[in-house]
PAMARVEX-97450 format. One record per residue (C-alpha): x, y, z. Coordinates in steps of 0.1 Angstrom, whole numbers, padded with zeros to 4 digits, always signed. Layout:
XYZ/...
//
This chain:
-0023-0349+0023/+0007-0327+0024/+0001-0314-0011/-0035-0306-0002/-0024-0287+0029/+0000-0267+0007/-0027-0259-0017/-0050-0248+0010/-0022-0226+0025/-0017-0207-0007/-0053-0204-0015/-0060-0190+0019/-0031-0167+0016/-0045-0152-0016/-0081-0151-0002/-0071-0133+0030/-0047-0110+0011/-0075-0101-0013/-0099-0094+0016/-0073-0071+0031/-0067-0052-0002/-0105-0048-0008/-0113-0036+0027/-0131-0067+0041/-0105-0066+0069/-0095-0031+0081/-0062-0020+0094/-0057-0031+0129/-0084-0058+0128/-0075-0090+0145/-0075-0121+0123/-0085-0150+0147/-0070-0183+0137/-0098-0203+0152/-0126-0181+0137/-0110-0182+0101/-0107-0220+0104/-0143-0223+0114/-0155-0199+0087/-0136-0215+0059/-0143-0250+0071/-0107-0263+0072/-0082-0272+0099/-0062-0246+0117/-0029-0256+0103/-0032-0241+0068/-0048-0210+0083/-0018-0206+0107/+0006-0211+0077/-0013-0186+0055/-0011-0160+0083/+0027-0166+0085/+0031-0160+0048/+0011-0128+0052/+0033-0117+0080/+0064-0124+0060/+0050-0103+0031/+0041-0075+0054/+0003-0076+0053/-0002-0087+0089/+0018-0083+0122/+0017-0102+0154/+0009-0081+0185/+0011-0091+0222/-0022-0099+0238/-0039-0095+0203/-0023-0121+0181/-0024-0116+0143/-0037-0081+0132/-0040-0065+0098/-0010-0042+0095/-0015-0004+0098/+0006+0013+0073/+0022+0043+0089/+0023+0077+0070/+0060+0074+0060/+0054+0040+0043/+0024+0055+0024/+0044+0084+0013/+0073+0063+0001/+0048+0040-0018/+0034+0070-0035/+0069+0084-0045/+0079+0051-0060/+0045+0047-0078/+0047+0082-0092/+0083+0077-0105/+0072+0044-0123/+0040+0060-0137/+0060+0089-0151/+0085+0065-0168/+0056+0045-0182/+0038+0074-0197/+0069+0087-0213/+0076+0054-0231/+0039+0049-0239/+0036+0081-0258/+0065+0070-0280/+0049+0037-0289/+0011+0043-0286/-0007+0037-0320/-0043+0044-0332/-0054+0010-0319/-0039+0018-0285/-0058+0052-0285/-0091+0034-0293/-0085+0008-0264/-0078+0036-0238/-0107+0056-0251/-0129+0025-0245/-0117+0023-0209/-0125+0059-0204/-0160+0053-0219/-0167+0024-0196/-0154+0044-0166/-0179+0072-0174/-0206+0047-0178/-0198+0031-0144/-0201+0064-0128/-0237+0070-0144/-0247+0034-0133/-0233+0041-0099/-0211+0010-0101/-0181+0018-0078/-0166-0017-0080/-0165-0016-0118/-0150+0019-0117/-0122+0006-0094/-0116-0023-0118/-0114+0001-0148/-0090+0024-0129/-0065-0004-0127/-0071-0013-0164/-0064+0023-0173/-0030+0023-0157/-0022-0013-0168/-0029-0003-0204/-0004+0027-0202/+0022+0003-0188/+0015-0021-0217/+0020+0007-0243/+0054+0015-0228/+0068-0018-0241/+0093-0016-0212/+0094-0050-0198/+0115-0042-0168/+0091-0015-0158/+0061-0037-0163/+0076-0065-0141/+0085-0039-0114/+0049-0027-0115/+0035-0062-0114/+0055-0068-0082/+0041-0036-0068/+0006-0043-0080/-0011-0055-0048/+0001-0025-0027/-0009-0001-0055/-0045-0017-0056/-0046-0016-0018/-0041+0022-0015/-0059+0029-0048/-0092+0013-0034/-0088+0034-0004/-0085+0065-0025/-0116+0057-0045/-0136+0050-0015/-0139+0088-0012/-0171+0093-0034/-0162+0126-0051/-0127+0112-0059/-0142+0090-0087/-0155+0120-0106/-0121+0137-0102/-0102+0106-0112/-0122+0103-0145/-0115+0139-0153/-0078+0134-0145/-0077+0103-0168/-0093+0123-0196/-0066+0150-0192/-0038+0124-0193/-0052+0108-0225/-0056+0141-0242/-0019+0149-0236/-0009+0115-0248/-0028+0118-0280/-0011+0152-0286/+0022+0134-0280/+0031+0160-0254/+0054+0142-0231/+0060+0168-0206/+0025+0179-0202/+0014+0142-0200/+0038+0137-0172/+0027+0168-0154/-0010+0156-0155/+0000+0122-0144/+0020+0137-0115/-0011+0158-0105/-0032+0126-0107/-0008+0108-0083/-0008+0138-0059/-0046+0139-0059/-0047+0101-0053/-0023+0106-0022/-0045+0133-0008/-0076+0110-0011/-0057+0082+0007/-0048+0104+0036/-0083+0118+0037/-0097+0082+0038/-0071+0074+0067/-0083+0104+0086/-0120+0093+0085/-0111+0058+0099/
//
């Protein structure tokens, strides 16, 4: 019984976190324990424990008179997140260029092709998934395991803000163009220009995140 409750707790934690990341629950939205319990068809204990875990990890906060609400990330936190991500992306692309081989070029070209197709097919969900694949592929090329582990730990918050950025319709087209520019510089083994194009990509992503926040 206890093991089953623990399993429910962690499954619920992952489910609710994923729903926050993908925008099912908005910033500031109340997560009612009773309602979640009823919707998911389980007792309130694992729901309460899952919400406590989410609070510990900074995805929700407890507010007087409201209860548990999805955290609203303040501007300073978003800016700091973008700073850290940009620094890691620049390190990744520098190492990736040194180690990327012909097979790697083919793999990243395939991602670009599929991204372009997802735009033509108007499949934003697929585009978002491929956006993550694009950056993950660059990380893997770097062969820097410390960097890869750091980015894995950072992955959820990167996805959260990345999805917000790609919610702006025209951002997808610009993202594809920026990805193509990045790959072009990588193929030319031009480390400094590749880093500049990646930095521009991160700046544009940040602008889209703040544009999305302003429309909420």
